[in-house]
C-alpha positions in Angstrom: 134.2 77.6 103.3 133.2 81.2 104.2 130.0 82.4 105.6 127.0 81.9 103.3 126.0 85.2 101.6 122.4 86.2 101.2 121.0 85.4 97.8 120.8 89.1 96.9 124.3 89.9 98.2 125.0 91.6 94.9 124.9 95.1 96.4 127.6 96.9 98.3 125.0 97.8 101.0 124.4 94.1 101.8 128.1 93.5 101.8 128.7 96.3 104.3 126.1 94.9 106.7 127.4 91.3 106.3 131.0 92.5 106.9 129.9 94.3 110.0 128.1 91.3 111.3 124.8 93.2 111.6 121.5 91.3 111.4 119.2 92.4 108.6 116.4 91.2 106.4 116.0 91.5 102.7 112.7 92.8 101.2 112.2 92.7 97.5 109.3 94.0 95.4 108.5 94.6 91.8 109.4 98.2 91.1 107.2 100.0 88.6 108.4 102.9 86.5 104.8 103.9 86.2 104.4 104.5 89.9 104.0 108.2 90.4 104.0 108.2 94.2 107.8 108.1 94.6 110.3 105.3 95.2 110.1 105.2 99.0 106.3 105.4 99.2 106.1 102.7 96.6 108.3 100.5 98.7 106.3 101.1 101.9 103.0 100.3 100.1 104.3 97.2 98.3 106.1 95.8 101.3 103.2 96.6 103.7 105.2 98.8 106.0 104.2 102.1 107.8 105.6 105.0 105.7 107.2 106.4 108.9 109.3 103.2 109.1 110.7 103.3 105.6 113.6 105.7 105.1 115.0 107.4 102.0 118.6 108.4 101.5 119.3 112.0 100.3 122.6 113.7 99.5 123.1 117.4 100.3 126.0 119.8 99.7 127.2 122.1 102.5 129.7 123.9 100.3 132.5 122.2 102.1 131.4 118.6 101.8 128.5 116.4 100.7 126.5 114.8 103.5 123.9 112.1 103.6 120.5 112.5 105.3 118.3 109.5 106.0 114.6 110.5 106.6 111.2 108.8 106.5 109.7 108.5 103.0 106.4 110.2 104.2 108.2 113.5 104.9 111.0 115.7 103.8 114.5 116.6 104.9 115.1 119.9 106.5 118.2 121.3 104.9 118.6 123.8 107.8 118.5 121.0 110.4 120.9 118.8 108.4 123.4 121.7 108.1 123.0 122.3 111.9 123.6 118.6 112.6 126.9 118.6 110.7 128.1 122.1 111.9 127.6 123.8 108.6 126.0 127.2 107.9 123.7 125.9 105.1 123.0 122.9 102.9 121.4 122.4 99.5 120.4 119.3 97.7 123.3 117.7 95.7 122.9 117.4 92.0 121.4 113.9 91.3 124.3 113.1 88.9 126.8 113.8 91.7 124.7 111.7 94.1 124.7 108.8 91.7 128.4 109.1 90.9 129.5 109.4 94.5 127.1 106.8 96.0 127.5 104.3 93.1 123.8 103.8 93.0 120.9 105.1 90.9 118.3 107.6 92.1 115.5 105.6 93.7 118.0 103.0 94.8 120.6 105.0 96.7 121.4 103.3 100.0 123.2 104.9 102.9 125.3 101.8 103.1 128.1 100.7 100.8 128.6 104.0 99.0 131.6 104.4 96.7 132.6 107.6 98.5 132.0 107.7 102.2 130.1 110.7 103.5 129.1 111.9 106.9 125.6 110.6 107.6 122.7 111.9 109.7 119.8 109.6 110.6 116.6 111.2 111.5 115.8 110.8 115.2 112.4 109.3 114.4 114.1 106.1 113.3 114.8 105.4 117.0 111.1 105.0 117.5 111.2 101.6 115.7 112.9 98.3 116.4 113.5 97.9 112.6 113.5 100.4 109.8 113.8 99.8 106.0 116.4 101.5 103.9 117.3 101.0 100.2 119.4 97.9 99.6 121.2 99.6 96.7 118.7 99.1 93.8 115.1 99.9 93.1 112.9 97.2 94.4 115.3 96.1 97.2 115.0 97.3 100.8 116.9 96.1 103.9 115.3 95.9 107.3 117.8 96.8 110.1 117.8 98.0 113.7 118.3 101.8 113.5 120.9 101.6 116.3 122.9 99.1 114.3 122.5 101.3 111.2 123.8 104.3 113.0 126.7 102.3 114.4 127.7 100.9 111.0 127.5 104.3 109.3 129.0 106.1 112.3 126.0 108.4 111.8 124.8 111.2 113.9 121.2 111.0 115.0 119.3 114.3 114.8 115.8 115.6 114.1 116.3 116.4 110.3 112.9 115.2 109.1 110.1 117.6 108.4 107.1 118.2 106.3 107.8 121.9 105.7 110.3 121.8 102.7 109.8 119.6 99.7 112.8 117.4 99.2 
């Protein structure tokens, strides 16, 4: 018989980590549609993690391609720095419908892992300050704890300072 899958192995994000042989932990919580603070902040609070250690996945469009930015939930993503990190002149937030279609996930549950369409990914440099960070596991109420170095390797992600508190995204 094959390797035993995690109970929640129902998401492509979990499948990608398992396939890569990367150690990770599963963190589930009861998502509330009434929670006004945002999906990532809700995850940090309900799971008892520092907001700087929980990361959200955002999709941007450079005009030539869509790219993924992974930044702490307590801040924002600098579109200027993201564009710089991928060698583009500019970037703007992708339409949420496009993000859902290309990632295969719903807003609030978009994981940088296991996306339908593979995109270049940039992980905020602050992730490297932690032994483990949390990213969405592919649905609201599901987060995955993973070493940021392993995450960058699995995603073939660039690591750059793309997080900021200056622009609201």
